[in-house]
Each structure stands twice: as C-alpha cells, then as structure tokens.
All heavy atoms as a GROMACS GRO file, in nm:
protein
  583
    1MET      N    1  10.467  10.668   9.374
    1MET     CA    2  10.442  10.534   9.421
    1MET      C    3  10.527  10.435   9.329
    1MET      O    4  10.536  10.461   9.212
    1MET     CB    5  10.301  10.488   9.405
    1MET     CG    6  10.271  10.349   9.450
    1MET     SD    7  10.091  10.299   9.441
    1MET     CE    8  10.026  10.393   9.573
    2LYS      N    9  10.588  10.337   9.396
    2LYS     CA   10  10.675  10.246   9.318
    2LYS      C   11  10.580  10.142   9.264
    2LYS      O   12  10.469  10.105   9.320
    2LYS     CB   13  10.780  10.179   9.419
    2LYS     CG   14  10.878  10.276   9.458
    2LYS     CD   15  10.985  10.203   9.552
    2LYS     CE   16  11.082  10.294   9.599
    2LYS     NZ   17  11.182  10.226   9.686
    3CYS      N   18  10.625  10.081   9.149
    3CYS     CA   19  10.561   9.964   9.085
    3CYS      C   20  10.557   9.852   9.182
    3CYS      O   21  10.673   9.819   9.237
    3CYS     CB   22  10.622   9.935   8.952
    3CYS     SG   23  10.557   9.788   8.876
    4PRO      N   24  10.450   9.783   9.213
    4PRO     CA   25  10.451   9.683   9.308
    4PRO      C   26  10.538   9.555   9.252
    4PRO      O   27  10.575   9.468   9.325
    4PRO     CB   28  10.312   9.646   9.322
    4PRO     CG   29  10.235   9.700   9.209
    4PRO     CD   30  10.319   9.829   9.161
    5HIS      N   31  10.564   9.553   9.116
    5HIS     CA   32  10.633   9.434   9.054
    5HIS      C   33  10.787   9.463   9.052
    5HIS      O   34  10.870   9.388   9.119
    5HIS     CB   35  10.581   9.397   8.923
    5HIS     CG   36  10.445   9.349   8.929
    5HIS    ND1   37  10.414   9.227   8.979
    5HIS    CD2   38  10.328   9.398   8.894
    5HIS    CE1   39  10.284   9.206   8.970
    5HIS    NE2   40  10.228   9.305   8.924
    6CYS      N   41  10.826   9.568   8.985
    6CYS     CA   42  10.969   9.589   8.960
    6CYS      C   43  11.030   9.693   9.053
    6CYS      O   44  11.148   9.712   9.047
    6CYS     CB   45  10.997   9.622   8.814
    6CYS     SG   46  10.939   9.791   8.767
    7LYS      N   47  10.948   9.766   9.132
    7LYS     CA   48  10.994   9.865   9.226
    7LYS      C   49  11.044   9.992   9.160
    7LYS      O   50  11.098  10.077   9.227
    7LYS     CB   51  11.089   9.806   9.330
    7LYS     CG   52  11.058   9.681   9.390
    7LYS     CD   53  10.925   9.684   9.460
    7LYS     CE   54  10.885   9.558   9.533
    7LYS     NZ   55  10.770   9.493   9.490
    8PHE      N   56  11.028  10.008   9.032
    8PHE     CA   57  11.066  10.137   8.967
    8PHE      C   58  10.951  10.239   8.998
    8PHE      O   59  10.842  10.208   9.038
    8PHE     CB   60  11.071  10.124   8.809
    8PHE     CG   61  11.205  10.080   8.759
    8PHE    CD1   62  11.263   9.960   8.802
    8PHE    CD2   63  11.265  10.156   8.669
    8PHE    CE1   64  11.386   9.921   8.752
    8PHE    CE2   65  11.394  10.119   8.612
    8PHE     CZ   66  11.450   9.996   8.658
    9LYS      N   67  10.991  10.367   8.978
    9LYS     CA   68  10.896  10.476   8.998
    9LYS      C   69  10.776  10.459   8.902
    9LYS      O   70  10.794  10.426   8.781
    9LYS     CB   71  10.963  10.602   8.970
    9LYS     CG   72  10.869  10.730   8.984
    9LYS     CD   73  10.954  10.854   8.951
    9LYS     CE   74  10.850  10.970   8.942
    9LYS     NZ   75  10.911  11.091   8.888
   10SER      N   76  10.664  10.482   8.941
   10SER     CA   77  10.541  10.492   8.855
   10SER      C   78  10.480  10.631   8.878
   10SER      O   79  10.502  10.698   8.976
   10SER     CB   80  10.435  10.377   8.899
   10SER     OG   81  10.396  10.392   9.029
   11SER      N   82  10.417  10.671   8.763
   11SER     CA   83  10.350  10.800   8.767
   11SER      C   84  10.203  10.789   8.748
   11SER      O   85  10.152  10.705   8.682
   11SER     CB   86  10.408  10.879   8.648
   11SER     OG   87  10.547  10.897   8.667
   12ILE      N   88  10.130  10.892   8.801
   12ILE     CA   89   9.984  10.905   8.783
   12ILE      C   90   9.967  10.962   8.650
   12ILE      O   91  10.017  11.064   8.613
   12ILE     CB   92   9.922  10.994   8.893
   12ILE    CG1   93   9.945  10.944   9.032
   12ILE    CG2   94   9.773  11.019   8.863
   12ILE    CD1   95   9.901  11.037   9.140
   13ARG      N   96   9.892  10.877   8.565
   13ARG     CA   97   9.864  10.926   8.436
   13ARG      C   98   9.728  10.995   8.427
   13ARG      O   99   9.704  11.080   8.331
   13ARG     CB  100   9.861  10.806   8.330
   13ARG     CG  101   9.990  10.726   8.336
   13ARG     CD  102  10.110  10.802   8.308
   13ARG     NE  103  10.108  10.856   8.177
   13ARG     CZ  104  10.189  10.946   8.128
   13ARG    NH1  105  10.289  11.003   8.198
   13ARG    NH2  106  10.177  10.988   8.003
   14SER      N  107   9.632  10.960   8.507
   14SER     CA  108   9.508  11.023   8.512
   14SER      C  109   9.439  10.990   8.652
   14SER      O  110   9.489  10.894   8.722
   14SER     CB  111   9.415  10.988   8.397
   14SER     OG  112   9.380  10.852   8.406
   15SER      N  113   9.332  11.050   8.681
   15SER     CA  114   9.264  11.016   8.799
   15SER      C  115   9.114  11.055   8.781
   15SER      O  116   9.082  11.143   8.689
   15SER     CB  117   9.319  11.084   8.923
   15SER     OG  118   9.300  11.224   8.912
   16GLU      N  119   9.022  11.002   8.869
   16GLU     CA  120   8.882  11.036   8.863
   16GLU      C  121   8.833  11.053   9.000
   16GLU      O  122   8.866  10.979   9.092
   16GLU     CB  123   8.804  10.941   8.771
   16GLU     CG  124   8.799  10.803   8.837
   16GLU     CD  125   8.712  10.712   8.743
   16GLU    OE1  126   8.593  10.738   8.730
   16GLU    OE2  127   8.774  10.609   8.699
   17GLU      N  128   8.740  11.149   9.013
   17GLU     CA  129   8.689  11.174   9.155
   17GLU      C  130   8.567  11.077   9.169
   17GLU      O  131   8.481  11.078   9.083
   17GLU     CB  132   8.637  11.315   9.163
   17GLU     CG  133   8.596  11.353   9.300
   17GLU     CD  134   8.555  11.496   9.316
   17GLU    OE1  135   8.645  11.580   9.332
   17GLU    OE2  136   8.437  11.536   9.297
   18LEU      N  137   8.581  10.995   9.275
   18LEU     CA  138   8.462  10.904   9.304
   18LEU      C  139   8.371  10.961   9.402
   18LEU      O  140   8.252  10.930   9.401
   18LEU     CB  141   8.517  10.767   9.352
   18LEU     CG  142   8.616  10.697   9.266
   18LEU    CD1  143   8.653  10.567   9.328
   18LEU    CD2  144   8.558  10.667   9.125
   19SER      N  145   8.425  11.053   9.490
   19SER     CA  146   8.340  11.122   9.588
   19SER      C  147   8.425  11.237   9.634
   19SER      O  148   8.535  11.253   9.587
   19SER     CB  149   8.307  11.034   9.703
   19SER     OG  150   8.415  11.019   9.790
   20SER      N  151   8.375  11.318   9.718
   20SER     CA  152   8.442  11.437   9.764
   20SER      C  153   8.563  11.404   9.853
   20SER      O  154   8.656  11.481   9.867
   20SER     CB  155   8.351  11.538   9.838
   20SER     OG  156   8.304  11.471   9.953
   21LEU      N  157   8.570  11.281   9.892
   21LEU     CA  158   8.679  11.228   9.976
   21LEU      C  159   8.765  11.125   9.911
   21LEU      O  160   8.866  11.070   9.965
   21LEU     CB  161   8.617  11.168  10.110
   21LEU     CG  162   8.535  11.268  10.197
   21LEU    CD1  163   8.494  11.195  10.317
   21LEU    CD2  164   8.620  11.393  10.234
   22THR      N  165   8.732  11.073   9.796
   22THR     CA  166   8.798  10.955   9.736
   22THR      C  167   8.831  10.985   9.579
   22THR      O  168   8.743  11.024   9.506
   22THR     CB  169   8.722  10.833   9.747
   22THR    OG1  170   8.682  10.815   9.888
   22THR    CG2  171   8.789  10.713   9.700
   23ARG      N  172   8.948  10.948   9.545
   23ARG     CA  173   8.996  10.949   9.398
   23ARG      C  174   9.056  10.813   9.361
   23ARG      O  175   9.120  10.753   9.441
   23ARG     CB  176   9.098  11.058   9.377
   23ARG     CG  177   9.040  11.208   9.393
   23ARG     CD  178   9.146  11.304   9.338
   23ARG     NE  179   9.143  11.294   9.183
   23ARG     CZ  180   9.058  11.373   9.112
   23ARG    NH1  181   8.954  11.428   9.167
   23ARG    NH2  182   9.064  11.359   8.984
   24LYS      N  183   9.020  10.782   9.240
   24LYS     CA  184   9.085  10.659   9.186
   24LYS      C  185   9.195  10.712   9.088
   24LYS      O  186   9.175  10.796   9.002
   24LYS     CB  187   8.984  10.585   9.101
   24LYS     CG  188   9.037  10.449   9.049
   24LYS     CD  189   8.931  10.369   8.977
   24LYS     CE  190   8.966  10.236   8.937
   24LYS     NZ  191   8.859  10.164   8.878
   25GLN      N  192   9.315  10.665   9.109
   25GLN     CA  193   9.427  10.715   9.030
   25GLN      C  194   9.482  10.602   8.940
   25GLN      O  195   9.490  10.483   8.989
   25GLN     CB  196   9.550  10.760   9.129
   25GLN     CG  197   9.503  10.866   9.220
   25GLN     CD  198   9.606  10.884   9.334
   25GLN    OE1  199   9.661  10.802   9.388
   25GLN    NE2  200   9.621  11.025   9.370
   26TYR      N  201   9.522  10.636   8.823
   26TYR     CA  202   9.568  10.541   8.726
   26TYR      C  203   9.721  10.565   8.709
   26TYR      O  204   9.765  10.672   8.675
   26TYR     CB  205   9.505  10.552   8.590
   26TYR     CG  206   9.355  10.528   8.598
   26TYR    CD1  207   9.261  10.621   8.646
   26TYR    CD2  208   9.306  10.403   8.560
   26TYR    CE1  209   9.127  10.593   8.653
   26TYR    CE2  210   9.177  10.371   8.562
   26TYR     CZ  211   9.074  10.465   8.611
   26TYR     OH  212   8.948  10.437   8.620
   27TYR      N  213   9.798  10.459   8.745
   27TYR     CA  214   9.948  10.464   8.745
   27TYR      C  215  10.005  10.395   8.627
   27TYR      O  216   9.952  10.291   8.585
   27TYR     CB  217  10.004  10.402   8.875
   27TYR     CG  218   9.992  10.498   8.992
   27TYR    CD1  219   9.875  10.493   9.065
   27TYR    CD2  220  10.096  10.567   9.037
   27TYR    CE1  221   9.860  10.574   9.186
   27TYR    CE2  222  10.088  10.653   9.154
   27TYR     CZ  223   9.972  10.653   9.219
   27TYR     OH  224   9.965  10.727   9.332
   28GLN      N  225  10.126  10.433   8.591
   28GLN     CA  226  10.204  10.363   8.481
   28GLN      C  227  10.342  10.360   8.531
   28GLN      O  228  10.400  10.455   8.564
   28GLN     CB  229  10.185  10.434   8.350
   28GLN     CG  230  10.262  10.364   8.236
   28GLN     CD  231  10.234  10.440   8.103
   28GLN    OE1  232  10.224  10.561   8.095
   28GLN    NE2  233  10.227  10.353   7.999
   29CYS      N  234  10.401  10.237   8.516
   29CYS     CA  235  10.540  10.217   8.565
   29CYS      C  236  10.624  10.284   8.462
   29CYS      O  237  10.609  10.282   8.343
   29CYS     CB  238  10.561  10.058   8.571
   29CYS     SG  239  10.728  10.021   8.613
   30SER      N  240  10.742  10.335   8.509
   30SER     CA  241  10.836  10.400   8.424
   30SER      C  242  10.941  10.310   8.364
   30SER      O  243  11.016  10.343   8.267
   30SER     CB  244  10.914  10.507   8.504
   30SER     OG  245  10.992  10.449   8.598
   31ASN      N  246  10.939  10.180   8.412
   31ASN     CA  247  11.032  10.071   8.345
   31ASN      C  248  10.972  10.018   8.224
   31ASN      O  249  10.873   9.955   8.228
   31ASN     CB  250  11.051   9.972   8.460
   31ASN     CG  251  11.141   9.859   8.407
   31ASN    OD1  252  11.189   9.855   8.297
   31ASN    ND2  253  11.173   9.766   8.498
   32ILE      N  254  11.032  10.055   8.112
   32ILE     CA  255  10.973  10.012   7.977
   32ILE      C  256  10.973   9.861   7.959
   32ILE      O  257  10.891   9.804   7.884
   32ILE     CB  258  11.050  10.077   7.864
   32ILE    CG1  259  11.196  10.037   7.857
   32ILE    CG2  260  11.031  10.229   7.861
   32ILE    CD1  261  11.267  10.072   7.733
   33TYR      N  262  11.060   9.784   8.046
   33TYR     CA  263  11.057   9.647   8.031
   33TYR      C  264  10.950   9.582   8.115
   33TYR      O  265  10.922   9.464   8.103
   33TYR     CB  266  11.196   9.588   8.068
   33TYR     CG  267  11.301   9.639   7.982
   33TYR    CD1  268  11.398   9.738   8.025
   33TYR    CD2  269  11.314   9.591   7.854
   33TYR    CE1  270  11.490   9.777   7.942
   33TYR    CE2  271  11.409   9.642   7.770
   33TYR     CZ  272  11.502   9.735   7.810
   33TYR     OH  273  11.596   9.780   7.728
   34CYS      N  274  10.893   9.651   8.212
   34CYS     CA  275  10.787   9.616   8.293
   34CYS      C  276  10.657   9.651   8.237
   34CYS      O  277  10.575   9.560   8.212
   34CYS     CB  278  10.805   9.678   8.435
   34CYS     SG  279  10.660   9.633   8.552
   35GLY      N  280  10.627   9.780   8.220
   35GLY     CA  281  10.502   9.824   8.154
   35GLY      C  282  10.378   9.801   8.233
   35GLY      O  283  10.265   9.826   8.183
   36HIS      N  284  10.389   9.777   8.362
   36HIS     CA  285  10.268   9.759   8.447
   36HIS      C  286  10.191   9.888   8.453
   36HIS      O  287  10.243   9.993   8.480
   36HIS     CB  288  10.313   9.711   8.581
   36HIS     CG  289  10.198   9.668   8.674
   36HIS    ND1  290  10.199   9.711   8.804
   36HIS    CD2  291  10.090   9.596   8.649
   36HIS    CE1  292  10.085   9.658   8.860
   36HIS    NE2  293  10.017   9.587   8.767
   37THR      N  294  10.060   9.873   8.440
   37THR     CA  295   9.966   9.984   8.460
   37THR      C  296   9.861   9.941   8.563
   37THR      O  297   9.814   9.832   8.554
   37THR     CB  298   9.890  10.020   8.325
   37THR    OG1  299   9.989  10.060   8.235
   37THR    CG2  300   9.801  10.134   8.339
   38PHE      N  301   9.833  10.027   8.656
   38PHE     CA  302   9.748   9.982   8.772
   38PHE      C  303   9.673  10.094   8.830
   38PHE      O  304   9.704  10.210   8.797
   38PHE     CB  305   9.836   9.912   8.883
   38PHE     CG  306   9.939   9.989   8.936
   38PHE    CD1  307   9.922  10.057   9.060
   38PHE    CD2  308  10.074  10.007   8.870
   38PHE    CE1  309  10.026  10.132   9.112
   38PHE    CE2  310  10.169  10.074   8.924
   38PHE     CZ  311  10.153  10.145   9.045
   39THR      N  312   9.580  10.074   8.911
   39THR     CA  313   9.500  10.174   8.980
   39THR      C  314   9.531  10.172   9.127
   39THR      O  315   9.575  10.067   9.183
   39THR     CB  316   9.345  10.159   8.962
   39THR    OG1  317   9.308  10.035   9.020
   39THR    CG2  318   9.317  10.170   8.818
   40ALA      N  319   9.508  10.286   9.198
   40ALA     CA  320   9.527  10.297   9.340
   40ALA      C  321   9.407  10.395   9.378
   40ALA      O  322   9.372  10.475   9.303
   40ALA     CB  323   9.658  10.346   9.378
   41MET      N  324   9.373  10.386   9.506
   41MET     CA  325   9.270  10.473   9.558
   41MET      C  326   9.337  10.565   9.664
   41MET      O  327   9.428  10.525   9.739
   41MET     CB  328   9.169  10.388   9.639
   41MET     CG  329   9.100  10.284   9.557
   41MET     SD  330   8.996  10.359   9.418
   41MET     CE  331   8.851  10.389   9.509
   42GLN      N  332   9.297  10.692   9.657
   42GLN     CA  333   9.337  10.786   9.753
   42GLN      C  334   9.214  10.850   9.820
   42GLN      O  335   9.114  10.877   9.758
   42GLN     CB  336   9.409  10.906   9.677
   42GLN     CG  337   9.452  11.021   9.771
   42GLN     CD  338   9.514  11.137   9.689
   42GLN    OE1  339   9.466  11.164   9.583
   42GLN    NE2  340   9.610  11.199   9.740
   43SER      N  341   9.219  10.847   9.953
   43SER     CA  342   9.106  10.901  10.031
   43SER      C  343   9.137  10.976  10.147
   43SER      O  344   9.250  10.954  10.213
   43SER     CB  345   9.011  10.782  10.070
   43SER     OG  346   9.078  10.691  10.155
   44VAL      N  347   9.064  11.065  10.187
   44VAL     CA  348   9.078  11.146  10.309
   44VAL      C  349   9.041  11.059  10.422
   44VAL      O  350   8.925  11.000  10.430
   44VAL     CB  351   8.996  11.272  10.313
   44VAL    CG1  352   9.005  11.347  10.430
   44VAL    CG2  353   9.028  11.360  10.194
   45SER      N  354   9.127  11.046  10.519
   45SER     CA  355   9.096  10.947  10.634
   45SER      C  356   9.074  11.008  10.768
   45SER      O  357   8.997  10.950  10.847
   45SER     CB  358   9.211  10.842  10.647
   45SER     OG  359   9.336  10.909  10.663
   46GLU      N  360   9.137  11.120  10.789
   46GLU     CA  361   9.115  11.184  10.926
   46GLU      C  362   9.150  11.324  10.926
   46GLU      O  363   9.222  11.379  10.833
   46GLU     CB  364   9.195  11.117  11.036
   46GLU     CG  365   9.335  11.107  11.012
   46GLU     CD  366   9.407  11.020  11.112
   46GLU    OE1  367   9.354  10.935  11.179
   46GLU    OE2  368   9.524  11.036  11.137
   47THR      N  369   9.089  11.408  11.013
   47THR     CA  370   9.124  11.553  11.034
   47THR      C  371   9.229  11.571  11.138
   47THR      O  372   9.226  11.512  11.240
   47THR     CB  373   8.992  11.624  11.072
   47THR    OG1  374   8.898  11.608  10.978
   47THR    CG2  375   9.016  11.767  11.100
   48ILE      N  376   9.331  11.648  11.099
   48ILE     CA  377   9.434  11.682  11.197
   48ILE      C  378   9.401  11.822  11.254
   48ILE      O  379   9.403  11.836  11.370
   48ILE     CB  380   9.569  11.678  11.123
   48ILE    CG1  381   9.607  11.542  11.079
   48ILE    CG2  382   9.679  11.739  11.224
   48ILE    CD1  383   9.731  11.530  10.990
   49VAL      N  384   9.365  11.913  11.169
   49VAL     CA  385   9.322  12.048  11.211
   49VAL      C  386   9.192  12.074  11.144
   49VAL      O  387   9.183  12.078  11.021
   49VAL     CB  388   9.431  12.164  11.173
   49VAL    CG1  389   9.376  12.296  11.209
   49VAL    CG2  390   9.560  12.131  11.239
   50PRO      N  391   9.082  12.096  11.223
   50PRO     CA  392   8.954  12.126  11.163
   50PRO      C  393   8.947  12.242  11.074
   50PRO      O  394   9.016  12.338  11.091
   50PRO     CB  395   8.856  12.143  11.286
   50PRO     CG  396   8.934  12.070  11.403
   50PRO     CD  397   9.081  12.098  11.365
   51SER      N  398   8.860  12.236  10.968
   51SER     CA  399   8.839  12.343  10.879
   51SER      C  400   8.779  12.474  10.939
   51SER      O  401   8.700  12.454  11.033
   51SER     CB  402   8.752  12.292  10.761
   51SER     OG  403   8.716  12.405  10.678
   52SER      N  404   8.816  12.583  10.895
   52SER     CA  405   8.761  12.707  10.940
   52SER      C  406   8.621  12.732  10.871
   52SER      O  407   8.548  12.824  10.920
   52SER     CB  408   8.856  12.827  10.909
   52SER     OG  409   8.970  12.818  10.985
   53CYS      N  410   8.594  12.660  10.765
   53CYS     CA  411   8.473  12.674  10.693
   53CYS      C  412   8.420  12.534  10.655
   53CYS      O  413   8.410  12.496  10.546
   53CYS     CB  414   8.488  12.766  10.567
   53CYS     SG  415   8.623  12.720  10.470
   54PRO      N  416   8.382  12.458  10.764
   54PRO     CA  417   8.349  12.318  10.733
   54PRO      C  418   8.217  12.306  10.659
   54PRO      O  419   8.122  12.392  10.667
   54PRO     CB  420   8.331  12.262  10.875
   54PRO     CG  421   8.293  12.379  10.957
   54PRO     CD  422   8.370  12.494  10.897
   55ASP      N  423   8.207  12.203  10.574
   55ASP     CA  424   8.088  12.161  10.503
   55ASP      C  425   8.004  12.063  10.590
   55ASP      O  426   8.062  11.962  10.626
   55ASP     CB  427   8.124  12.096  10.373
   55ASP     CG  428   7.992  12.061  10.288
   55ASP    OD1  429   7.891  12.044  10.341
   55ASP    OD2  430   8.024  12.032  10.163
   56PRO      N  431   7.889  12.097  10.634
   56PRO     CA  432   7.809  12.018  10.725
   56PRO      C  433   7.782  11.879  10.675
   56PRO      O  434   7.755  11.780  10.738
   56PRO     CB  435   7.680  12.092  10.756
   56PRO     CG  436   7.670  12.199  10.645
   56PRO     CD  437   7.812  12.223  10.600
   57LYS      N  438   7.783  11.863  10.535
   57LYS     CA  439   7.755  11.731  10.474
   57LYS      C  440   7.887  11.639  10.473
   57LYS      O  441   7.874  11.516  10.443
   57LYS     CB  442   7.718  11.750  10.328
   57LYS     CG  443   7.588  11.823  10.322
   57LYS     CD  444   7.548  11.850  10.175
   57LYS     CE  445   7.637  11.961  10.122
   57LYS     NZ  446   7.602  12.040  10.028
   58VAL      N  447   8.003  11.695  10.513
   58VAL     CA  448   8.125  11.615  10.512
   58VAL      C  449   8.154  11.573  10.656
   58VAL      O  450   8.174  11.660  10.745
   58VAL     CB  451   8.246  11.691  10.451
   58VAL    CG1  452   8.369  11.616  10.466
   58VAL    CG2  453   8.212  11.731  10.311
   59ASN      N  454   8.180  11.446  10.682
   59ASN     CA  455   8.206  11.397  10.816
   59ASN      C  456   8.343  11.323  10.808
   59ASN      O  457   8.346  11.212  10.760
   59ASN     CB  458   8.100  11.305  10.863
   59ASN     CG  459   8.128  11.257  11.002
   59ASN    OD1  460   8.203  11.312  11.082
   59ASN    ND2  461   8.064  11.151  11.046
   60ILE      N  462   8.452  11.383  10.858
   60ILE     CA  463   8.581  11.325  10.862
   60ILE      C  464   8.626  11.314  11.008
   60ILE      O  465   8.632  11.412  11.083
   60ILE     CB  466   8.684  11.408  10.775
   60ILE    CG1  467   8.634  11.439  10.638
   60ILE    CG2  468   8.821  11.345  10.776
   60ILE    CD1  469   8.717  11.545  10.569
   61PRO      N  470   8.648  11.194  11.057
   61PRO     CA  471   8.691  11.177  11.197
   61PRO      C  472   8.814  11.257  11.240
   61PRO      O  473   8.906  11.276  11.150
   61PRO     CB  474   8.711  11.028  11.210
   61PRO     CG  475   8.717  10.971  11.076
   61PRO     CD  476   8.654  11.076  10.974
   62LEU      N  477   8.814  11.296  11.357
   62LEU     CA  478   8.930  11.372  11.407
   62LEU      C  479   9.046  11.270  11.441
   62LEU      O  480   9.005  11.160  11.502
   62LEU     CB  481   8.889  11.443  11.537
   62LEU     CG  482   8.990  11.547  11.592
   62LEU    CD1  483   9.013  11.656  11.490
   62LEU    CD2  484   8.930  11.612  11.722
   63SER      N  485   9.157  11.299  11.404
   63SER     CA  486   9.276  11.211  11.432
   63SER      C  487   9.285  11.192  11.582
   63SER      O  488   9.288  11.274  11.663
   63SER     CB  489   9.398  11.277  11.377
   63SER     OG  490   9.519  11.216  11.416
   64THR      N  491   9.322  11.061  11.605
   64THR     CA  492   9.350  11.028  11.751
   64THR      C  493   9.472  11.086  11.801
   64THR      O  494   9.490  11.118  11.910
   64THR     CB  495   9.335  10.868  11.770
   64THR    OG1  496   9.436  10.811  11.682
   64THR    CG2  497   9.201  10.820  11.754
   65SER      N  498   9.574  11.089  11.706
   65SER     CA  499   9.700  11.156  11.747
   65SER      C  500   9.681  11.308  11.776
   65SER      O  501   9.748  11.360  11.858
   65SER     CB  502   9.809  11.129  11.644
   65SER     OG  503   9.764  11.183  11.522
   66HIS      N  504   9.595  11.362  11.703
   66HIS     CA  505   9.548  11.508  11.723
   66HIS      C  506   9.494  11.528  11.866
   66HIS      O  507   9.527  11.613  11.936
   66HIS     CB  508   9.464  11.554  11.615
   66HIS     CG  509   9.411  11.695  11.644
   66HIS    ND1  510   9.499  11.800  11.625
   66HIS    CD2  511   9.296  11.746  11.668
   66HIS    CE1  512   9.433  11.919  11.656
   66HIS    NE2  513   9.298  11.884  11.688
   67ASN      N  514   9.412  11.426  11.905
   67ASN     CA  515   9.343  11.433  12.030
   67ASN      C  516   9.439  11.427  12.146
   67ASN      O  517   9.440  11.497  12.242
   67ASN     CB  518   9.236  11.330  12.054
   67ASN     CG  519   9.109  11.357  11.962
   67ASN    OD1  520   9.082  11.467  11.938
   67ASN    ND2  521   9.046  11.250  11.935
   68ALA      N  522   9.544  11.331  12.129
   68ALA     CA  523   9.648  11.315  12.228
   68ALA      C  524   9.725  11.446  12.243
   68ALA      O  525   9.760  11.479  12.349
   68ALA     CB  526   9.735  11.189  12.187
   69ARG      N  527   9.752  11.505  12.131
   69ARG     CA  528   9.844  11.619  12.121
   69ARG      C  529   9.768  11.738  12.190
   69ARG      O  530   9.819  11.813  12.269
   69ARG     CB  531   9.878  11.655  11.981
   69ARG     CG  532  10.002  11.741  11.968
   69ARG     CD  533  10.038  11.764  11.820
   69ARG     NE  534  10.016  11.645  11.737
   69ARG     CZ  535   9.976  11.646  11.612
   69ARG    NH1  536   9.968  11.758  11.551
   69ARG    NH2  537   9.947  11.539  11.548
   70ARG      N  538   9.635  11.750  12.157
   70ARG     CA  539   9.550  11.853  12.215
   70ARG      C  540   9.540  11.836  12.359
   70ARG      O  541   9.551  11.936  12.438
   70ARG     CB  542   9.419  11.848  12.147
   70ARG     CG  543   9.324  11.971  12.194
   70ARG     CD  544   9.203  11.970  12.116
   70ARG     NE  545   9.137  11.840  12.140
   70ARG     CZ  546   9.018  11.809  12.082
   70ARG    NH1  547   8.965  11.889  11.987
   70ARG    NH2  548   8.965  11.693  12.104
   71ASN      N  549   9.529  11.710  12.405
   71ASN     CA  550   9.508  11.691  12.552
   71ASN      C  551   9.636  11.726  12.621
   71ASN      O  552   9.647  11.772  12.732
   71ASN     CB  553   9.463  11.542  12.584
   71ASN     CG  554   9.322  11.520  12.528
   71ASN    OD1  555   9.255  11.613  12.522
   71ASN    ND2  556   9.290  11.399  12.512
   72ALA      N  557   9.751  11.687  12.564
   72ALA     CA  558   9.886  11.718  12.628
   72ALA      C  559   9.904  11.876  12.643
   72ALA      O  560   9.963  11.920  12.739
   72ALA     CB  561   9.997  11.658  12.548
   73ILE      N  562   9.861  11.943  12.541
   73ILE     CA  563   9.873  12.093  12.540
   73ILE      C  564   9.782  12.146  12.656
   73ILE      O  565   9.836  12.242  12.727
   73ILE     CB  566   9.836  12.155  12.410
   73ILE    CG1  567   9.931  12.113  12.311
   73ILE    CG2  568   9.816  12.301  12.411
   73ILE    CD1  569   9.905  12.145  12.161
   74LYS      N  570   9.670  12.088  12.674
   74LYS     CA  571   9.573  12.140  12.779
   74LYS      C  572   9.636  12.114  12.915
   74LYS      O  573   9.611  12.186  13.015
   74LYS     CB  574   9.443  12.076  12.769
   74LYS     CG  575   9.354  12.125  12.654
   74LYS     CD  576   9.225  12.052  12.665
   74LYS     CE  577   9.135  12.102  12.548
   74LYS     NZ  578   9.000  12.028  12.547
   75ALA      N  579   9.723  12.004  12.930
   75ALA     CA  580   9.766  11.962  13.068
   75ALA      C  581   9.875  12.057  13.113
   75ALA      O  582   9.926  12.146  13.067
   75ALA     CB  583   9.813  11.822  13.059
   0.00000   0.00000   0.00000
C-alpha cells in the first residue's frame, strides 16, 4: 500500500487478528522524510469459490460476480 501522504511504498510492520475475518495492519512509510505510520483494516468480503470444508460458524456472502459467472455456465 502506498502512503496516503507522500505516495511512497509503505510496509506492514505488524498486524493483529480482530476476528476470523478481519485483521488490523500497522503500516510504516518507507520515505524517511515523511515517516507516516498508520493502520488499515483487511477483511474477507465475499466468497468466489466455496470451501470444501466450511466452518458452519462462518458466514461469508457469495460473490455476485460469481453468481453471474455460474449462471452463464449453466446457460
């Protein structure tokens, strides 16, 4: 991810799991003159191909583009 201020490359320095679907990532800008440190969230948003061993406690919506593709294949 680029630094939102100077647009240089930033790197994930650490992260923490907030849930089985969400992580909080801590970034640091590589530009020594900028020095911006920030967080970003990463989360699972949709299923493209369903799991062969799904966890019944996890509910991830099926991608609408996947549905369109699957319907086109059926036709």
